[in-house]
C-alpha positions in Angstrom: -3.3 -21.0 -6.9 -1.5 -24.1 -5.4 0.6 -26.7 -6.5 4.2 -25.2 -8.0 3.7 -21.7 -6.8 5.0 -20.9 -3.4 3.5 -18.1 -1.6 4.9 -16.0 1.1 1.5 -15.5 2.5 -2.2 -15.9 1.6 -5.0 -13.9 3.1 -8.7 -14.8 2.6 -11.5 -12.1 2.6 -15.3 -12.6 2.6 -17.6 -9.3 1.7 -14.5 -7.3 2.0 -13.8 -8.3 5.7 -10.3 -10.4 6.2 -11.4 -14.0 7.8 -9.2 -14.6 10.7 -8.4 -18.4 10.7 -7.6 -18.3 14.3 -11.6 -17.6 15.0 -13.0 -21.0 13.5 -16.4 -20.5 14.8 -17.6 -20.2 11.4 -16.3 -23.7 10.4 -13.9 -22.2 8.0 -10.3 -22.8 7.9 -7.2 -22.3 5.4 -5.4 -25.8 4.5 -1.9 -26.2 3.9 -1.7 -25.2 0.2 -3.6 -22.1 0.9 -7.1 -23.2 -0.2 -10.0 -22.2 1.9 -11.9 -25.2 3.6 -15.6 -24.7 4.5 -16.3 -27.4 7.1 -19.7 -26.9 7.9 -21.8 -25.6 5.0 -24.6 -22.9 5.9 -26.6 -20.5 3.9 -24.8 -17.7 5.7 -21.6 -18.6 4.2 -22.8 -17.2 0.8 -21.0 -14.2 -0.2 -18.1 -12.4 -2.3 -14.8 -14.3 -1.4 -11.3 -13.0 -2.3 -8.1 -14.5 -2.1 -4.8 -12.3 -2.0 -1.6 -14.3 -2.6 1.6 -12.5 -2.5 5.1 -14.3 -3.4 8.8 -12.9 -3.8 8.0 -11.6 -7.2 4.3 -10.6 -7.5 0.7 -10.2 -6.0 -2.5 -12.0 -7.1 -6.0 -11.5 -6.5 -8.7 -13.9 -7.3 -12.4 -13.3 -6.4 -15.1 -15.9 -6.2 -19.0 -15.3 -5.8 -20.5 -18.1 -3.5 -24.1 -18.7 -3.5 -25.1 -21.7 -1.4 -28.7 -23.2 -1.6 -29.0 -25.7 0.6 -32.5 -27.0 0.0 -35.5 -25.5 -1.7 -37.7 -26.5 1.3 -35.4 -24.2 3.7 -36.2 -20.7 3.0 -33.1 -18.1 3.1 -34.1 -14.3 3.7 -33.0 -12.1 0.8 -29.4 -10.6 0.8 -28.4 -7.8 -1.6 -24.8 -8.3 -3.1 -22.4 -6.2 -4.7 -21.3 -2.7 -4.5 -23.2 -0.7 -1.6 -23.2 2.8 -3.7 -25.2 5.3 -1.5 -24.8 8.3 -3.7 -24.7 8.6 -7.5 -24.4 11.5 -9.7 -25.5 11.5 -13.3 -25.5 14.2 -16.1 -29.1 15.3 -17.3 -30.4 13.6 -20.4 -27.8 10.7 -20.0 -28.7 7.1 -19.3 -28.4 5.6 -15.9 -28.6 2.1 -14.8 -29.0 0.7 -10.8 -28.7 -2.8 -10.1 -30.2 -5.0 -7.3 -28.4 -8.2 -7.2 -30.5 -9.9 -4.8 -30.4 -13.8 -3.8 -32.4 -15.7 -1.4 -34.5 -18.8 -1.5 -37.1 -18.8 -2.8 -35.8 -16.3 -5.2 -36.9 -12.9 -3.9 -39.0 -10.7 -5.9 -37.4 -7.2 -6.4 -39.6 -3.6 -6.5 -38.2 -0.1 -6.7 -39.3 3.0 -5.0 -38.5 6.6 -5.3 -39.0 8.8 -2.3 -41.1 6.0 -0.9 -43.3 5.9 -3.9 -43.4 3.2 -6.9 -41.1 4.5 -9.7 -42.7 6.5 -12.8 -43.4 4.8 -16.1 -40.5 6.1 -18.1 -38.5 3.8 -15.7 -37.7 0.3 -17.1 -37.3 -2.4 -14.6 -36.1 -5.7 -16.0 -36.6 -9.1 -14.7 -33.4 -9.3 -13.1 -33.9 -6.1 -10.7 -32.1 -3.5 -12.6 -33.7 -0.1 -13.0 -32.7 1.5 -16.3 -33.5 5.4 -17.2 -32.6 6.1 -21.0 -32.1 9.7 -20.8 -32.6 11.4 -17.2 -34.5 14.2 -16.3 -34.1 16.7 -13.3 -37.2 15.1 -11.6 -35.3 11.9 -11.6 -33.0 13.0 -8.8 -34.1 11.4 -5.1 -33.9 8.4 -3.0 -34.2 5.2 -4.6 -35.0 2.1 -2.8 -34.5 -1.5 -4.1 -36.4 -4.0 -2.1 -36.2 -7.6 -2.2 -38.8 -10.1 -0.3 -39.3 -13.5 -0.2 -41.0 -15.8 2.4 -38.2 -15.7 4.8 -37.7 -11.9 5.0 -37.0 -8.6 3.4 -33.6 -6.8 2.2 -33.3 -3.2 1.0 -30.7 -0.9 -0.4 -30.9 2.9 -0.7 -29.2 4.8 -3.5 -29.5 8.6 -3.6 -29.4 9.8 -7.1 -28.4 13.5 -8.1 -29.2 14.5 -11.7 -26.8 17.5 -12.7 -27.3 19.7 -15.5 -25.4 19.5 -18.8 -21.9 20.5 -18.9 -21.6 23.4 -21.7 -18.6 23.2 -23.9 -16.6 26.0 -24.2 -17.3 26.3 -28.1 -20.8 27.0 -27.0 -20.3 30.2 -24.9 -20.1 33.2 -26.1 -18.0 35.8 -24.7 -19.9 38.4 -22.8 -20.8 41.6 -24.9 -20.5 45.2 -23.7 -23.2 47.7 -24.3 -22.2 51.3 -24.7 -24.9 54.0 -23.9 -24.3 57.6 -25.0 
């Protein structure tokens, strides 16, 4: 985004919050060409970074995911990245996938619970922490919790899932019948 491009302004965001460059206690600053400079690297600076650049003609947004692993001997507590969806509605008998994008050092183990109990057998949990239901049932509604643990700590994220009935097509509905009694 630097070089021949002249931007009216550039703003940087971390995990959705604007980085205020006048508050440099985090060791982060913006250099003259607009690049972000991280002066003192720390694991806490991992996250989702976004640059918004605006010039006279257009606007650009660039997103970067930064995961800093400083040393395998330095434990980093788990952190769950990505969208913080708290409520999800899915149609009955449709597939559904929930992701748990957890990071830390050592790599955290991921478990899922539904309403505080281990998830049932018809649900699939993949090695990357994704939970999948191929055809949802009404009994799948509830509070799902993704938990990530390692020796440095624990992180969790709750998602309330609501399974709604199938939508009836207009063609499958017949008009009401009228009964005549003598």
